[in-house]
C-alpha positions as CSV (number, residue, x, y, z in Angstrom):
1,M,120.5,113.6,105.5
2,T,122.3,113.2,102.2
3,P,121.3,115.3,99.2
4,G,119.6,113.2,96.5
5,R,119.0,110.3,98.8
6,R,115.5,108.9,98.8
7,Y,113.7,107.0,101.5
8,W,111.5,103.9,101.3
9,L,109.6,101.4,103.3
10,M,109.7,97.7,102.5
11,K,107.3,95.1,104.1
12,S,108.2,91.6,104.9
13,E,106.5,89.0,107.0
14,P,108.9,88.1,109.8
15,R,108.1,84.4,109.6
16,V,109.2,84.6,105.9
17,F,112.1,87.0,106.2
18,S,112.8,89.2,109.2
19,I,115.3,91.9,109.9
20,E,117.1,89.3,112.0
21,D,117.4,87.2,108.9
22,L,118.8,90.2,107.0
23,A,121.3,90.9,109.8
24,Q,122.5,87.2,109.7
25,A,122.6,86.9,105.9
26,P,126.1,86.6,104.3
27,T,127.5,90.2,104.1
28,Q,124.2,91.2,105.7
29,T,122.8,91.6,102.2
30,T,119.9,90.0,100.3
31,S,117.9,90.4,97.1
32,W,114.4,91.7,97.6
33,D,112.6,89.3,95.3
34,G,109.0,88.2,94.8
35,V,107.4,91.6,94.4
36,R,104.4,91.1,92.1
37,N,102.7,94.4,92.1
38,Y,103.4,96.9,89.3
39,Q,103.4,100.0,91.5
40,A,105.7,98.4,94.1
41,R,107.9,97.2,91.2
42,N,108.0,100.7,89.7
43,F,109.1,102.1,93.1
44,M,111.9,99.6,93.2
45,R,113.0,100.8,89.7
46,E,113.3,104.3,91.1
47,M,115.7,103.2,93.9
48,A,119.3,104.2,93.8
49,V,122.3,102.8,95.6
50,G,122.6,104.6,99.0
51,D,118.8,105.1,99.4
52,L,117.6,104.0,102.8
53,V,114.8,101.7,103.7
54,L,112.6,101.3,106.7
55,F,112.2,97.6,107.3
56,Y,108.6,96.8,108.3
57,H,107.4,93.5,109.7
58,S,103.9,93.0,108.3
59,N,101.5,90.3,109.2
60,A,103.1,90.4,112.7
61,E,101.7,91.1,116.2
62,P,102.0,94.0,116.1
63,P,103.0,95.1,112.6
64,A,105.9,97.5,113.1
65,V,108.9,99.3,111.7
66,V,111.8,97.4,113.1
67,G,114.9,98.8,111.6
68,I,116.9,100.2,108.6
69,A,118.4,98.8,105.5
70,E,120.2,100.4,102.6
71,V,119.9,99.8,98.8
72,V,123.1,98.4,97.5
73,R,122.1,97.3,94.0
74,T,119.5,98.9,91.8
75,A,116.7,97.1,90.1
76,Y,117.5,94.0,87.9
77,P,115.3,91.1,86.7
78,D,113.9,88.9,89.5
79,G,115.0,85.4,88.5
80,T,112.2,83.7,90.5
81,Q,109.8,84.8,87.8
82,F,111.4,82.3,85.4
83,E,111.6,79.3,87.8
84,K,108.7,77.0,87.0
85,T,108.9,75.4,90.4
86,H,109.1,78.6,92.4
87,H,106.0,80.1,94.0
88,H,106.9,83.5,92.4
89,Y,107.0,82.0,88.9
90,D,105.2,84.1,86.2
91,P,104.5,82.2,83.0
92,A,103.6,85.5,81.3
93,S,107.1,86.9,81.9
94,P,109.6,85.7,79.3
95,P,113.4,86.1,79.9
96,S,113.6,88.3,76.8
97,A,111.2,90.8,78.4
98,P,111.2,90.4,82.2
99,R,108.2,91.8,83.9
100,W,109.5,91.8,87.5
101,D,112.5,93.3,89.1
102,M,114.3,93.1,92.5
103,V,116.9,95.2,94.3
104,D,119.6,94.2,96.8
105,I,119.5,95.7,100.3
106,R,122.0,95.6,103.2
107,Y,121.3,95.6,106.9
108,R,122.1,98.9,108.7
109,Q,120.4,98.7,112.1
110,T,117.6,97.2,114.2
111,F,115.7,99.6,116.4
112,K,115.9,99.1,120.2
113,A,112.2,99.2,120.3
114,S,110.0,98.6,117.2
115,L,107.5,101.2,116.2
116,S,104.0,99.6,115.9
117,L,101.5,100.6,113.3
118,E,99.3,101.9,116.1
119,R,102.1,104.1,117.4
120,L,102.8,105.5,114.0
121,R,99.1,106.3,113.6
122,Q,99.2,108.4,116.8
123,E,101.9,110.7,115.4
124,P,100.3,113.7,113.7
125,R,103.4,114.4,111.7
126,L,102.9,111.1,109.9
127,K,99.3,111.5,109.0
128,D,100.1,111.6,105.2
129,M,102.5,108.7,105.2
130,V,101.7,106.1,102.5
131,L,101.8,103.3,105.1
132,L,99.0,104.9,107.1
133,R,96.6,105.6,104.2
134,K,93.4,103.7,104.2
135,G,93.7,100.7,101.9
136,S,97.5,101.0,101.5
137,R,98.9,97.5,101.0
138,L,102.0,98.1,98.9
139,S,105.0,96.1,100.0
140,V,107.4,98.8,98.7
141,Q,106.5,102.5,99.1
142,P,108.1,105.9,99.3
143,V,108.8,107.7,102.6
144,T,109.4,111.5,102.6
145,E,112.6,112.9,104.2
146,A,110.4,114.5,106.9
147,E,108.6,111.2,107.7
148,W,112.0,109.5,107.8
149,A,113.3,111.9,110.4
150,V,110.1,111.6,112.5
151,V,110.3,107.8,112.5
152,L,114.0,107.8,113.4
153,K,113.3,110.2,116.3
154,L,110.4,108.1,117.5
155,A,112.5,105.0,117.4
156,G,115.4,106.7,119.2
157,A,117.6,105.6,116.3
158,K,120.8,107.1,115.2
159,Q,120.7,109.2,112.0
160,T,122.2,107.1,109.2
161,G,124.8,108.8,107.1
């Protein structure tokens, strides 16, 4: 673990954008756009270059943590909020005062075996994880260093430097 590094979980529907899509993207990097929840946006604003992300496939069968990405660019205005023909367009967000941000992430690894939501719920050391709280639907959320270590151990994943 690196001092000062923070850990996060980001959800994506695999039919929209999967970890495989990230791994195949140019330079294995993408912008994480389309977040339209203030709390999730605020979490993205807290992210720093070098922070690590659990990549979570939501609305999947089963929903699961499938790998790791790294933050490579801190929050900046999400351009889709200004595109009138884009489904993330927000007419209440003027370019002079953008409401929504995005970050850039880079692929780090795909787990050999994904960790289903059910499996995570079975782990007592993860009982307080934001993802597992009743009613938690945030697409971007913090993960503690202890939770990060447990998830990596369960996944049989290598510690990322």
